C-alpha positions in Angstrom: 0.0 0.0 0.0 1.4 3.4 -1.0 1.8 6.3 1.4 -0.9 8.2 -0.7 -3.4 5.4 -0.2 -2.6 5.2 3.6 -3.1 9.0 4.0 -6.4 8.7 2.1 -7.8 6.0 4.5 -6.5 8.0 7.5 -8.3 11.1 6.4 -11.6 9.1 5.9 -11.2 7.6 9.4 -10.8 11.1 10.9 -13.8 12.4 9.0 -16.0 9.6 10.5 -14.4 9.9 14.0 -14.8 13.7 14.5 -18.6 13.6 14.9 -18.3 10.9 17.5 -15.7 12.9 19.5 -17.8 16.0 19.2 -21.0 14.2 20.1 -19.4 12.5 23.1 -18.1 15.8 24.5 -21.4 17.6 23.8 -23.5 14.9 25.5 -21.5 14.9 28.8 -21.7 18.7 29.4 -21.9 20.2 32.8 -25.5 21.1 33.4 -26.8 24.7 33.2 -29.7 26.2 35.0 -31.9 26.1 31.9 -31.6 22.3 31.9 -32.8 21.9 35.4 -36.4 21.0 36.2 -37.7 23.1 39.1 -40.5 22.3 41.5 -42.2 24.3 44.2 -42.1 23.1 47.8 -45.3 21.1 48.6 -46.7 21.9 52.0 -44.8 22.0 55.2 -41.7 19.8 55.1 -39.4 19.0 58.0 -35.8 18.3 57.3 -34.4 15.1 58.7 -30.8 16.4 58.8 -30.8 16.4 62.7 -32.1 12.9 63.1 -29.5 10.4 64.3 -31.3 7.7 62.2 -29.9 9.3 59.1 -26.3 9.0 60.2 -26.1 5.3 61.2 -23.1 3.7 59.2 -24.3 1.8 56.1 -22.7 -1.6 56.0 -22.9 -2.2 52.2 -21.8 1.4 51.2 -18.7 2.2 53.2 -17.9 5.2 51.0 -21.1 6.8 52.3 -19.9 6.7 55.9 -16.1 6.6 55.7 -14.0 6.0 58.8 -13.5 9.2 60.8 -10.0 9.8 62.2 -10.0 11.6 65.7 -6.8 13.5 66.5 -5.5 12.7 70.0 -2.5 13.5 72.1 -1.4 12.3 75.6 0.0 14.0 78.6 1.7 11.9 81.3 1.7 13.8 84.6 4.6 13.0 86.9 5.6 14.3 90.3 8.2 17.0 90.4 11.0 14.4 90.8 9.8 12.4 87.8 8.2 9.5 89.8 4.6 8.5 90.4 3.7 7.7 86.7 5.1 6.1 83.6 8.7 7.2 82.6 9.3 8.3 79.1 10.2 5.0 77.6 7.5 2.9 79.2 5.0 5.8 78.8 5.4 6.0 75.1 5.1 2.3 74.7 2.0 2.2 76.9 0.2 5.0 75.1 0.9 3.5 71.6 -0.3 0.1 72.8 -3.4 1.7 74.4 -4.3 3.5 71.1 -3.7 0.2 69.2 -6.0 -1.8 71.5 -8.7 0.9 71.2 -8.5 1.1 67.5 -8.5 -2.7 67.2 -11.9 -2.8 69.1 -13.1 0.0 66.8 -12.0 -1.7 63.6 -14.8 -4.2 63.1 -14.7 -5.3 66.7 -18.2 -4.3 67.6 -19.9 -7.0 69.7 -23.6 -8.0 70.0 -25.4 -6.4 72.9 -26.0 -8.6 75.9 -29.1 -6.7 76.9 -32.0 -7.0 76.5 -31.9 -10.8 76.4 -32.5 -12.3 72.9 -32.4 -8.9 71.3 -32.1 -8.4 67.5 -30.2 -5.1 67.7 -28.0 -4.9 64.6 -24.2 -5.0 65.0 -22.8 -2.3 62.9 -19.2 -1.1 62.2 -18.2 1.9 64.3 -16.3 3.7 61.6 -14.1 5.9 63.7 -10.5 5.6 64.9 -7.9 7.5 66.9 -4.7 8.9 65.5 -1.8 10.2 67.6 -1.2 13.8 66.5 2.0 15.7 67.1 2.3 19.4 67.3 3.3 20.4 63.7 5.0 23.5 65.1 7.5 21.5 67.2 10.2 19.5 65.4 10.4 15.9 66.6 7.2 16.2 68.5 5.3 12.8 68.7 2.1 13.9 70.5 3.1 12.3 73.8 4.1 14.7 76.5 5.6 14.4 80.0 5.1 17.0 82.7 6.6 17.2 86.2 4.6 19.1 88.8 3.7 18.3 92.4 0.7 20.6 91.9 -0.7 19.0 88.8 0.2 15.3 88.7 -2.8 14.0 90.7 -6.5 13.7 90.5 -8.9 13.2 93.4 -12.4 12.0 92.3 -14.2 11.9 95.7 -14.1 13.7 99.1 -13.3 17.2 100.2 -10.2 17.6 98.1 -12.0 16.5 94.9 -10.4 18.2 91.8 -11.6 16.0 88.9 -13.4 19.0 87.3 -10.5 21.4 87.9 -9.2 22.9 84.7 -5.9 24.4 85.9 -3.8 21.4 84.7 -5.6 21.4 81.3 -5.1 25.1 80.8 -1.4 24.9 81.6 -0.5 21.9 79.4 -3.1 21.8 76.5 -1.7 21.3 73.0 -3.9 22.0 70.0 -6.8 23.4 72.0 -10.2 22.5 70.5 -8.6 20.8 67.5 -7.0 17.8 69.2 -8.5 15.6 71.9 -6.1 16.0 74.9 -5.9 13.0 77.2 -4.2 13.4 80.6 -2.9 10.4 82.4 -2.9 11.4 86.1 -2.3 9.4 89.3 -3.7 9.1 92.8 -2.3 11.6 95.3 0.5 10.0 97.3 -1.3 10.7 100.6 -4.5 8.9 99.3 -2.5 5.8 98.5 -1.5 5.5 102.2 -5.1 4.8 103.2 -6.1 1.2 103.2 -9.7 2.2 102.5 -8.9 4.2 99.4 -10.0 2.8 96.1 -7.1 2.5 93.6 -9.3 1.6 90.7 -8.7 3.4 87.4 -11.4 5.9 86.4 -11.9 8.9 84.1 -13.7 12.1 83.4 -14.4 13.9 80.1 -15.3 17.5 79.5 -15.3 19.4 76.2 -12.4 18.2 74.2 -10.2 16.9 77.0 -10.1 13.8 79.2 -8.5 12.9 82.5 -7.7 9.2 83.1 -6.8 8.3 86.7 -4.7 5.4 87.9 -3.6 3.7 84.8 0.0 3.5 86.1 -1.2 2.1 89.4 -3.3 -0.5 87.5 -0.3 -1.4 85.3 1.8 -2.1 88.4 -0.9 -4.1 90.1 -0.7 -6.7 87.3 1.7 -9.4 88.3 3.3 -11.0 85.2 1.8 -14.4 84.5 -1.2 -14.0 86.8 -3.6 -12.2 84.4 -6.3 -14.3 82.8 -5.3 -15.2 79.2 -8.0 -12.9 77.7 -6.2 -10.0 79.4 -2.6 -10.4 78.1 -2.1 -6.6 78.3 -3.3 -4.0 80.8 -3.6 -1.7 77.8 -6.2 -4.1 76.4 -8.1 -4.0 79.6 -8.1 -0.2 79.9 -9.2 0.3 76.3 -12.7 0.2 77.5 -12.1 3.1 79.9 -10.7 5.3 77.2 -13.3 4.4 74.6 -16.0 5.1 77.2 -14.6 8.6 78.1 -14.2 9.5 74.4 -17.8 8.4 74.0 -18.7 11.3 76.3 -16.7 13.7 74.2 -18.5 12.4 71.1 -21.9 13.3 72.6 -23.0 10.2 74.5 -24.3 9.8 78.0 -24.3 6.8 80.3 -26.5 4.1 78.8 -27.9 2.3 81.9 -30.1 5.4 82.5 -33.2 6.3 80.6 -32.1 9.8 79.5 -29.3 8.8 77.1 -31.6 9.5 74.0 -31.3 5.9 72.8 -34.1 3.4 73.0 -31.7 0.5 72.0 -29.8 0.8 75.3 -32.1 -0.6 78.1 -31.9 0.5 81.7 -30.3 -2.1 84.1 -28.6 -2.3 87.5 -25.2 -1.4 86.0 -23.3 -4.4 87.4 -19.6 -4.6 86.7 -19.6 -8.3 86.1 -21.8 -11.4 86.4 -22.9 -12.4 89.9 -25.9 -13.0 92.1 -29.2 -11.4 91.0 -29.7 -8.7 89.8 -26.2 -9.1 88.4 -27.1 -12.4 86.6 -27.7 -10.1 83.6 -24.9 -7.8 82.7 -24.4 -5.2 80.0 -21.5 -5.1 77.6 -22.3 -1.6 76.2 -19.3 0.7 76.1 -21.1 3.5 77.8 -22.0 1.4 80.8 -19.7 0.6 83.7 -18.8 -3.1 83.0 -15.8 -5.2 82.5 -16.5 -5.8 78.7 -17.5 -2.5 77.2 -17.3 -3.8 73.6 -20.8 -3.1 72.1 -22.0 0.0 70.3 -25.7 0.3 69.3 -27.1 1.9 66.1 -28.4 4.8 68.0 -25.1 5.6 69.7 -23.3 5.4 66.3 -25.9 7.6 64.7 -25.4 10.3 67.4 -21.6 10.1 67.0 -21.7 10.3 63.3 -24.3 13.1 63.3 -21.9 15.1 65.5 -19.0 14.3 63.1 -21.1 15.7 60.2 -22.3 18.9 61.9 -20.0 21.7 60.5 -20.3 23.7 63.7 -19.8 20.9 66.2 -16.8 20.5 68.5 -16.5 16.9 67.5 -15.9 17.8 63.8 -13.1 20.0 64.8 -11.2 17.0 66.2 -11.3 15.1 62.9 -8.5 14.7 60.3 -10.0 16.4 57.2 -9.6 13.3 55.0 -12.5 14.2 52.7 -10.7 17.0 50.9 -8.7 15.1 48.2 -10.3 13.3 45.3 -9.9 9.5 45.4 -11.6 7.8 42.5 -11.4 4.4 44.2 -14.0 5.7 46.6 -16.6 6.8 44.1 -20.2 6.5 45.4 -22.5 4.7 42.9 -26.2 4.9 43.3 -27.9 1.9 41.6 -31.4 2.2 43.0 -33.7 4.7 44.6 -32.1 6.3 47.7 -32.8 9.3 50.0 -30.0 11.0 51.8 -31.5 12.5 54.9 -28.2 13.1 56.6 -25.1 15.1 55.7 -22.3 13.4 53.8 -18.6 14.1 53.2 -17.6 12.3 50.0 -14.0 11.7 48.8 -14.9 10.4 45.3 -17.3 11.2 42.5 -21.0 10.8 43.0 -22.4 8.7 40.1 -26.2 8.1 39.7 -26.5 5.0 37.4 -29.2 4.3 34.8 -32.6 3.7 36.3 -31.5 5.0 39.7 -32.8 8.0 41.6 -31.1 9.9 44.4 -32.8 12.5 46.6 -30.5 14.7 48.7 -32.1 16.5 51.6 -29.0 17.8 53.5 -25.4 19.0 53.0 -23.0 17.0 50.8 -19.4 18.0 50.5 -17.5 16.9 47.4 -13.7 16.9 47.1 -11.7 19.2 44.9 -12.2 17.9 41.3 -15.2 15.9 42.3 -18.2 15.6 40.1 -21.9 14.6 40.3 -22.5 12.4 37.2 -26.0 11.5 36.2 -26.2 8.7 33.7 -28.8 8.9 30.8 -31.6 7.2 32.7 -30.5 8.5 36.2 -32.3 11.2 38.2 -31.1 13.6 40.9 -33.5 15.4 43.2 -32.2 18.2 45.3 -34.6 19.0 48.2 -35.1 22.4 49.6 -32.5 21.8 52.4 -29.9 20.3 50.1 -26.5 21.9 50.0 -23.8 20.7 47.5 -20.4 22.3 48.4 -16.7 21.8 49.0 -15.9 21.9 52.8 -12.2 22.4 52.3 -11.9 25.9 50.8 -11.5 24.5 47.3 -13.9 23.9 44.4 -15.6 20.8 43.1 -16.2 20.5 39.4 -20.0 20.5 39.0 -22.9 18.3 37.8 -22.6 16.3 34.6 -25.7 15.1 32.9 -25.1 12.4 30.3 -27.2 11.7 27.2 -27.4 8.6 25.0 -29.7 7.9 22.0 -31.8 11.0 22.9 -32.3 9.9 26.5 -30.9 12.4 29.0 -30.3 12.2 32.8 -32.5 14.5 34.9 -32.0 16.9 37.7 -34.8 18.3 39.8 -34.6 21.2 42.3 -37.3 21.5 44.9 -37.4 25.0 46.3 -34.0 26.7 46.5 -31.3 24.2 47.4 -27.7 25.6 47.5 -25.0 24.7 45.1 -21.7 26.4 46.1 -17.9 26.3 45.2 -18.4 24.9 41.7 -16.0 25.3 38.8 -19.0 25.1 36.5 -21.9 26.7 38.3 -25.4 26.3 36.9 -25.9 30.0 36.2 -22.7 30.4 34.1 -23.0 31.9 30.6 
């Protein structure tokens, strides 16, 4: 075949190809306002954005409720001479083991609720973890701090010298105020330890975005090597329940053995530490009770936690690593049937509405920089009056793409006046 003949066939190929290229580009345009169907609000509608039920982790769609990373640091309070608590080597080892054991329980380790008997309460993934967070302004910082002070090393939880709610220690040593959960490992006062009637049990208290844990070093030293039951090979494993419990308070939960914790799936009970004679023949294992197990989270508790993570103005959200800012196309969300999003979402991939699928958005949805909403030719997107599509990271997401094939085009419906913000291709562009 001559060069002239080859060039001829190449030209013919391009002539046929150009319309397809043009058509493909034209039929996947970013939508404009003139292409949007608008509907008036019908009657009085109440947004479900504040209902915990709309924030319960979805098992089969993990990209809709991704794992939240809570920033934490630890302060080990020693006496002025450096005694009375973990030293720097053992303290760092203990803290890292404690975080590992907590995260291990939070990583698919949710257990079935013991109470009520024969219950059918779903066992759902918790979808949050802790990450040790150094101070970025200090070179070599690891997020574990050691402080020496005879005034601040101790905590007293009962009696006339009670100081568990005192904030002086916190105000003096806090790092990353309001943006990192500060955990203080404090010890019993040396005079308290002299009394044979004094309880040396580990305990804790949580307020705002800080936690005091009392007596972990004493508990560590109580454990004689080789005498612990095989299910408690590490004291860090045993105390993970205490830390998870106190962080539960920070995340918005109350004690679950009482009836004012806002959760119907946490029944009231005598709050026994372990099994024994009645009424302790029935014991809870919920992590917000006082019990030896503390390994069960209910759907309501998880819904409240994740609702607080999703509220832009909440203290809990400020503690999170903002891992929803960068586009990750391996975490695209695909809608393959009719769905209603009644709770806020922070997506890290594109949102794709497949053929014959319909998505109704009633609350805030954040898309990452470069993210798109893609509506397939037979797909449908409905934006309710309380819907907000935005980028929560100070960047811009691309916009809404409506695809067309063989004259069939995806559809977008706006009810009332939903907000669409931070778009590279806004609807009202010219």
